N, C-alpha and C positions, 0 to 999 in steps of 0.2 A: 354252519351246522347248528341244529337245535341244542345239542349237548356240547358242553365244554370238553375239549380234548385234554386228557390227562397224559402228561409226559412222564414216563417211568424209566429213568436211566438204570441199567443193570450194573450194579456196583462190581460184579465179578469181572466186568470188562475194564474196570479202572486199574489203578496200580495197586496190586494186592500187598505190596511191601510198604506202600505209603498211603494207606487207606484214608487217614485223616486229611492228607493233602488233597486226595481225589474228591473227598466229600466237600471240602472247602471250595475247590474249583467249581464243582457242580452248583453249590449255593451261589457262588459269585456270578454265574451265568443265568441265574433266575430259576433254577430247579428247586422244587419243594418236596419231591418224592424220591425215594430210593427203592428200586426193585431188588430184593435180596433173595437169591436162590438158596434154599436149605436142602442140600442133597446128601443122601446117606451112603453113596458109593455102591449101593445095591440096585435101587430103582434105576439109577443112572450111573455111568462109570466115573463121574468126577465128584470131588468134594472140595469146592473152593473156599468155603467159609464155615468155621465151627461156631457152636453156640456161644462160647466165651468171647469170640471176636465180635459177634453181633451185640453181645451185652456191652462191650466196651464202646462200640459204635453208638449205641443208644446214649451213652454218657456224654458224648462229645457233639451231638447234633440233635436239633429238634425237627429235622426233616421227617416227613411221613414215611414210615417203614411199611412197604408193601411186600409181605413175605410170601414166597412161592415155595411150598413144601413139595419136594420130589423124593418121597420115601415110601417104604413098605410098612412103616409104623407111624401113621399119621397122628394118633392120639398123643404119643410121647412128645413129638415136636410141636404140636398145637399147644400143649401144656407149657412147654419151655418158652415158646414165643409169647404166650399170654403173660407169663411171669416177667419177661423183659419189658413188656408194655409196647406193643406195636399197633399200628392203625388198621392194618388189614392182613388177613391170612387166607391164602388160597391153597387148597389141597387137591390132589388128583382123585377123580372118580374111580379110576382103574384100580387103585390100591385101597379102596375103602369098602370095608364090609358093612360099616354102620354109618352111611352117608348122613342120614338125618341127625344122628347123635353128634357128629362132628360139627354140623351146621349150628346146632343149638348150643354146643359148648362155646363156640366162638361168639355167636350172637349174644348169649347171656353175659358175656364179659364186656359187652358194649363195643365190640370190635367188628369191623366190616368183614364179611365172609364171601369168599369166592370159591368156585369149583373149576378146576382145570381139566381140559380134555386133550388127550393125545390126538395126533393128526387123524387117525382112522376111527376114533371113537365117535359113534353117531350121536346126533343131537337129541334123539329121543330118550336118552338116559336122564335128560333134564325135565321130562314131562311133569313130574310131580313137585320138583324142588325149585323150579325157576322162580316162583313168586316168593320163595323163602330166602333168596340170596341177593347179594349186592352186585356180584360180578361173575362173569364167565370168562375164563382165560382160555383162548383157543391157541393151542400149540401148532405152529405152522412148519416146524421141523420136529424131528424126533428129539425129545427133551434130553439135554445133557450132552448132545453131540455137536454143539455149536463150534467147537474148535476144529472140527473136521470141515475144511473149506469146500469139500465136495458135496457137503450136505446142503441141498437146495430146498427152497420153500416148496411145500407141497403144491401140485398143480391145481388142486381144487380149493385153494385157500380162499379166494374171493367168493366162490359159491357158498362155502361153509359160513363165512361171515355174513353174507347176504341172507342166507336161510335163517341164521340165528336172529338177525335184525328183524326179520319178518315175524318170527315167533314172539319176540319181545314186544314189538309194536302191536301185534294182534291182541295181546293181553294187557296192553297199556301199562307196561311195567317200566320202572326206572332202573333197569339192570345195565350195568356197564359192560361193554364188550372189549375185553383186552386181547391184543394180539401179540404173540411172542415167538420170535424165531425168524431171522433174516428180514426184520422190519427195517428196510433200507430206504434211502432217499428215493430210489426208483419205485419201490413198491408202496410207499406210504400214501400217495394220492389215491390209488386204486382201493386200498384197504379202508380209507376214510369214506370214499364214495360208496363202498359196499355196506358201511354202517358201523365200523370200528369207532370206539370212543376213547381207547386207552392204548398207547403205544409203548411197548417195552423196547427200549433203545439200547442196542449193543454195538458191535464193531462195525456195522454197516449203516447205523442210524445216527449215532452221536460220537462214539469213540473211534472215529475214522482216522487211521494212521496218516501221519504227514501234516495234519492240521492241528491248530489249537482247538480246545473245546469251544471257545468263543466263536471261532470261524465255523465250526461244525454246527453250532447252535443257529447261526445265520442261515446255513444251507438247509437245516431242518425246517426253519420257519418258511423258507421258500418252497420246500416240498409240500408242506401242509397247505400253503396258499394255492397250490396247483389243484387241490381237490375241487371237483366241480361244485360240490355242495357248499363250499366256502365262498363262492363267488356271489 
């Protein structure tokens, strides 16, 4: 592929009681990015990590922190994450009254900015802001319901990724397409072929039960290698 594929392990799928060990294990298998969900318990029914926990994580690792805010109060959490010193912040369009303000707050701090879209949110909400941002995160399941094993990837996932790829290429932009939700060994080749450049890796992509992280990293490499555009 033309674009380098970014691998973003979701730390909420690690061992939440032994976060430091999980971070060390991810570093040992060559990961340089942590996808960190900041959830307020209102936008989504879970709250895996608090602000103070993320602050402590920042003290023990130099990995890139890819923050995904799932909240009804974006400005508060954007401010807190900027204070901690993170490499990227993505917020949801659906909960943003002042989308452009949030984009500028993040950009002015020298941090990469992303906008996340829920599964059914149309791409046309990006019409004016696409050139202003570094990343679009496409949710492929309803955010925060990953622990529900019956929650399957949306049937229009590949179409939405491909449509966004077309929009980005048409404007000749260098916007990263991140996919989040049931990004599994089975679905990764198709997602990459459709135009994704950033994989959020959870319980079906890297933290697969029964294997070591190193074994799963090898399986992941094989899945990526199956993408037609990698050949």
